[in-house]
N, C-alpha and C positions, 0 to 999 in steps of 0.2 A: 414810899420813895426811898426809905432807908435801906431797903433790901437790894436796890439796884446796884450800888457799887460792890456789894458783897458778891452778887451773882456775876458781875462783870469780870471778876478775877478768876472765875472758874472756867478753865479751858474746856472746849467741847470734848477733847480727847479723853479727859478724865471721866466723862459721863458715858462713854460709848464702849460697847463691845463690838467685836468684828467677827463675822462668820467668814472663814477662809475662802470658801467657794464664792460667796456673794461679793467678796472684795475684788474678785477677778472680773466682775461684770464691767461693761463699758460705762454704765451709769456712774461707777465709782472711780473711774480712771481720771486723774488730773487733766485739766484742759487748759493749755496755754491760750491766752487771748490778748489781743493788742500787740503793741510794739515795744513794750517796756518791761518784758519779762514777767508780766502778771500771769498767775496760774490759778484757775478755779480748782478747789480741792476735789470737786466732783462735777457732774454735768447736769445737776438739778438747778433749775432756774426759777426764782420766785418773781413773777411779773408784778408790776406796780398795782397796788390796790389802795384807793383812797380810804383812809381810816376815820376822817373827821374828828381827830383827836387834838389838832392844833388849837391855838387860841384864835379868837375872832380877828386878830391882826397878824396871824400868820407865823407865830413863834412855836418852837418845840415846847411840849409840856411833859411832865412825868408820865402821862398816859402814852404819849408818842414814844418816849424812851422805853417804856415797858414792853410794848408790843414788838418793837424792832429788836430789842435785846432778846426776847423770846425766839424770834426768828433766827438770830445769830446763834443762840445756844442749840437750836435745832439742826443747824449744820448744812443748809442749802449752799450750793457752790457759789451762786450769785443771788444777792438780794437787791431788787430794784425798789428804791425808796419811793413811796407813793408820789403821784403827780404833784409837782411843786411849781408854783406860778412864777413867770419871768417878769410880769408887769407889777409895779408897785401900786396896786389898787386894792380896794376892799373886795375880798372874795371869801368871806366867812372863815371857818376853821381849816382852810386849805393852807398848807405850808407854803412859804415863799423863799425865793433866792433873788429877790428883786432889788435888794439893797445890802450893803455891808453889815447892817445891824442884825441880819439874820444869821450871819456866819458863826458867831460864838456858840449858839445853841446847837446848831448842826454839827459843829466840830466836836463838841462834848459827846453828842450822840454817837458819832463815828468812832471816837476813842473808846467808848464803852463797848461798842460792838466788836472792835478790833481786839480788845482784851478778852472777849468771850469766845471768839472763834476765828478761823482762817477764811471765812466767807468774804468774797469781794462784795463791795457795796457801791452802787451808783444811784444817784437820784434821777428820777424822770422829770425833765423840765418841759413846761407846757405853756402854750398861749391859747386863750380862748376869747371869743367875741362876746359882745353884750347880749344878755337875755333878760327878759322881764317876766313877771308872773302874769297870768291871764287875768284881766280886769273884769269887774262886773260891767254889764252892758252900758248902764248910764254913765259910769266913770270913763269908759272907753270913748263913748260918743262925745262927751264933754271935752276930753283931751283932743280929739280930732277937730272939733269945732274951734278950739283955742288955736290950733296950729293951722287953721284954714284949709284943712283937708276935706271937710264936708260942710254943707250949708247949715246955718243955725237952726233951720226948720227941722232938721233931723232929730233935734231934742224933743219934738212933739210926737215922734213915732214911739209907740209903746215898746218896752223891752221885749215883750212876747212876739210882737210882729217883726221886729228886727231879727230876733233869734230864729224865727221860723223861715224867713226869706232874706238872709244876709246879702245875697247876690243882687237883690232888688235895690238895696240902699247903699251898698258898698261895691260899686262896679270894678274897682281896682283889685285884682287878685291879691296883691300884697296887703292891702288894707283888710281884706277878709281874713287872710291868714293871721294877721296880728290880732284881729278881733276874736277869732276862734281858738287860737293857740297861745296868744301873748306875743309881745314884740320879740323878735330875734334878729340880731344883726347878721349879715352874711358877708362873704368876701366881696361880693359885687358892691357893697356899700362903702368899702374902704377907699379913701383917697390915696393917691400915689404917695404923698408924703407920709401917710400913716404906715403904708407897706414898708417903706424904706427904713422905718425905725425898728421893725421886728427883728432882723438879724442881730442888731446891736443888743436888744434885750436878751436874746438867747446867749450871745457871747458873754455878756456880763454875768448872767446866771452861772454859766459854765466856769468862768473864772472864779466865782465865789465857791462853787462846788470843789474846785481844786484847792482853794485856800482852806476849806473846811476839812480837807484830808480824804475826800472820797477818791475812789479809784477811777472814776470817769463819769460820764453822763449819758443818759438815754434821751434822745430828742423825741418828743411825742408828735408823730406825724399821723396818728390814727384817730379813728372814731369821729366824733362831732366837733373836732377842734380846728383851730385856724389852718395849720399847715395841711391837715388831711383834706380840708375843703379846697385848698389851692390845687392839690394833687388830683382831685376828682374830675372825671369827665363832665360832671354836673356844674363845674366852674364856668360861669357864663360871662366872665369879664371879656371885654373886647380890646384890652390893651396888651402889653407884653407879658402880663401875668395871667393870661387866660387863653383858652382856645386850644391851640396846638399842644402836643406833648411837650415840646421844648419850652413853651411858655408856662405851662402848668408846673413843670419841674423847676422853673427859674427861682422862685422864692425859697423852696426847700434847699436847693443847692447853694443859694446865697447864705442861708442859715448855717449849713454845714461849713462852708468856707469861713464865715465869720467866727464860728466857734473854734475851728481848727487853728485859725490864726491867733486867737486869744490864748488857747491852752497849750498849743504845741503838738507835735507829732506823737509824743509818747503818752499823752493822756488818752484814756479810753473814751472813744466817742462812737456811739451806735445810735440806732433809732428803732422805734416801734411803728409799724405802718400796717395798712390793710391788704390782706391777700385777696379780699373781695368785699364790696360794699353792700350788696344784697338789699338795695332799696326797693321796696314794693310800691309800685305806682298804683293809682286808683283804677287803672284799666287792667291790672294784673300782671303787667310787665315787670321784670326785674331790672332796675337801672343802676347806674354807677359803675365804678371800676370792677372789672372781672379779673380772673386769674391771669389772662393774657396781658392785661394792662399792668397788673402787679408785677409780673415777671420783668417787663420793660423797666418799671420803676426800680426793681431790685438791682438790676444790672447797672442802672445809672447811679444809684446810691453806692454800690460797691466800687464803681469806677471813681467816685468822689472820695474814696478812702475811708469809708466808715468801717469800724472794727467789728460790728455785729449787726444783724438784722433780725428783729423780733417781730413775729408775724401774728396779727390779730385779724378780726373780721367784723364787719357791720358796725352797729352802734351809732346810727346816724339820726339826726333830727328830722330828716326828710320824711320819714314814715312813722315817726313817733305818734303815740296815741294822744288824743286831745286831753290836756290837763284840766283838772278842776279849777274853778275860779279861785284865785288866790295862790295857785301853784304854777310852777314853770314847767315847760315841756321837758321831758326826760328821755334821752336818746336811746334807752335800752328797753322801751316798751313796745315798739313795733316789730315788724318782720326782721329788719336788720338787727335790732337789739336782741331778738331771740337767737339769731345766728351768732351773735357776739358771745352770748352767755347761754350756752345750751342748758336749760334747766328743766327739761322733761326727762323723766326716767326712761322714756322711749327713745330719746336721742342716742345714737351710737356713741360709744367711747371713742376718743380721738377724732371727734367729728370734724375738726378743722385742719387735721394733720396734712391732708392732701395739698393744702395751700402752701404750707412751708416746703413741702417736697417739690412742688412745681417751681417755686421760686429758687430753691437751692439748685435744682437742675439747670435753670437758666443762668444763674450766677456762675456755676461751675463751667458751663459750656462757653461762657464769655471769658473764661480764664482767670476767674477770681476765686479765692479760697475763703471768702468772708463767711464766718460762722452764721448759721441760720437757727433761730429758736422757734420751736413749735409749741402750740398751746391749744387748749380746747377739750375739756372733759377727759383729762388724763389723771389717773389716780392709783394705778397699781404698778408694782415693779415690772411685771411682765410686759405691760404696755410700753413703759418707758424704755426698757431694754430693747424690745423689738424695733422701736422707732430708730434707735441708734444703730443697731446691728444691720438693719436693712438700709441704712444711709438715707433715711427719709428726713432726717434733721441732724444737727450737730449737738444741740442742747435741748433739754426737755423742760418746758415751762409748766408749772402747776400753781395756780393761784388759790382756788377754793380748797384743793386738797391740803395745802400747807396752812391755810387759815384754820381748817378743821383740826389739823394736827401738826404743829410746827416741828415736832420731833420725828416726823415721817422719815427724813433721810437717815437718822441714826437708827431707827427701828428697822428700816430696810437693810442697812449695812450689818446689823446684828442678826439678820435672818428672822426677825420677829414681826413679820407682816401680820401675824395673827393679832397683834396688840395695837395695830394702827387704828386711830379713830377715823374711820373712812367717811369722807364726804358723801352725803346722800343726794347731792345736787338739788336741794330744795331752794326756794327763792329767798330764804330768810336774810342772808347777808346782803343780797342785792336790794331787797326792800329797805334795809337799814340805810344803805347808800342813797337810795332814791329820796329818802326823807331827811338826809343830812344828819343822821343819827350815828353815834359811834358804831363802827362796823364790827360785828362779832359773829360768832357761829352758834347756832342753836344746839350743837352737840357738845359745847364746852361744859365742863363739870360745874355744878353749882357749889360755891363755897359758903363757908359759915358766915362770911362778912358781907354778903350781898347777893343779889339775884344773879342768875346765870349770865345775863348779857353784860354784866360788869366784871366778870371774872376772866382772867387769862389762864389758859390750861397749865397744869403743873409740869415741871421739868422731869422727864423720865430718866432714870439712872438704870443702866443695864444691870440685871440681876435683881431688880426690885420686884416685889409681887405686883401683879396687875390687878387693879381695882376695876371691876366692870363698870362702875359709875364714872370712871375716868379720873379718879383722885388717887395719887400715889403716896404710899407711906414712906416719905423721904424726909420727914422733919421739916425744918423751916424753909429749905430750899425747894420744897414741892410746889410753892406758889410764888409768883413774881409780884403778888400784891393785886389790889383791885384798881381798875381804871376809873378813878373818881373824876 
C-alpha cells in the first residue's frame, strides 16, 4: 500500500514516448465528450469489469486502488469503474454507491487516479434483482412445502425420482425453473411500488459519484440486470412497464430523467446497453432484442440527452447453463454469454462491432451526435484505427486487452506494438469472475512476493529493456505491489 501514493504522483506523460506518425492516428486524437468541456486524451475506452476486490460490505480496498491506479498509469482515455451497486444491500465484494458512507473511499481513489493521468473516470452504476443458489432436492422441496407451494406428500418422493421427472411433481414452470436453476427474481415479480423506487436509487448513486469527484456515470442497462430486463421484448409485464416499446422504455427513461435532475446537465451521463440479446431458446430460435430493436432504443436514449452509448451484447440468465447445487446461475455460460464474451480463438476479431455501427447509423440518421462505443474482441492498433476511420464507432472499448496489459495505450503511442502483452482470449479472467474471485489475467508476470494471480503487471517506461517474461527492470516502480 505504501507504493500507491508514490506512483500516484508520477504523471503518465513522464512514462511515455511518442512515435510522431502514430500520434497522428485517430485513436490518439483527443475526444470532447459531454457538455462541460471534458476531453478524453485519446479514444481508447476501458469498459467496466468487476474485479471482486472490494470488501464484503462494499468499500474500496488497497487492492481496488491498486488495479485502477494501474489502469490510470496505462493511459486509456476513459476508465469505467466496475459495476457499483445502487441499493444498500449485501452484495459481496461488489463496490457500492448506495450511501454517503461509501463516498470518502471512492473520492480518495479518484484523486489518486487524477494525480496519475489525464484519463476520465466514471463509475458504472447498477441495479440487480435477487438470485439464490441452486438448492439440494430435499431442501428445495422442504422450502416449497413450508410455503404451501406443494403438498407435504412430496417429501415422500425420492430425490432421484423427482430429479428424473420434475415435470410430474412440479407442474408450474416457474417452480421447475427454481428447482433446476435456483430462485431468480424477474421484473414480472416486482410490485409497482418497488419499481417506483429504482430511479431514486440511481439518482442518489449518481449524486454521490459527483461528490466523489468522478467525471460522470455510466448507467448499466445491459446484460442480466434490472434495466436491461425492462428494455427486453421478453419483458412480460402487463402494466405500464411492459409490453409495448414505449412501456418497456418507461423505467429506463425515468432513471435517466431522475439522474439528470439530480446531477445537472454538465455532469457526464451515459449508458451501456445491448445491441442484441441473442437468447437461445430450447427450440433453437434466437429470442430477445435484436439490432433493429437496439437501434430504436439508441435513438430514444440519445433523444433523452445521454452523453454516450456503450454497446454490449448478450449475457442473459434466460439461456444460462444449469448451475451445480450450491452455486447460482451465471449469465455468461449460455449462447448469449458466449456472444457477450467471445472466448474462442475461432471467433472473429471485432465480433460485435456491427452492432455499434448499426446503432450509430440510426442515431445519426435521427439527428443526434451522441458518441457510440464499440466493444468485442478488439486488441490491435490496426483494428481500433480502422473502426474509427471507417466511422463504425466513435470510441473503441477494450476490456480484456487492457486487463492483460494496462500499458497498451502507451505502448501503441510509442509504436511499440511488439511489446504489448496481447490477450489470447482464454477464459481465465471470466472464470475468476464466475466464482467471485479476484479477477486477474493468466498472462500477468509472476512476482517474487506471490503467485501470478496476485500480481499486478509492472509499469512500463519508454526506453526500458523488454523482459519477455513481462517483468521490467525499472526499480521499485516496476510493480504496484501485490493485491492481498
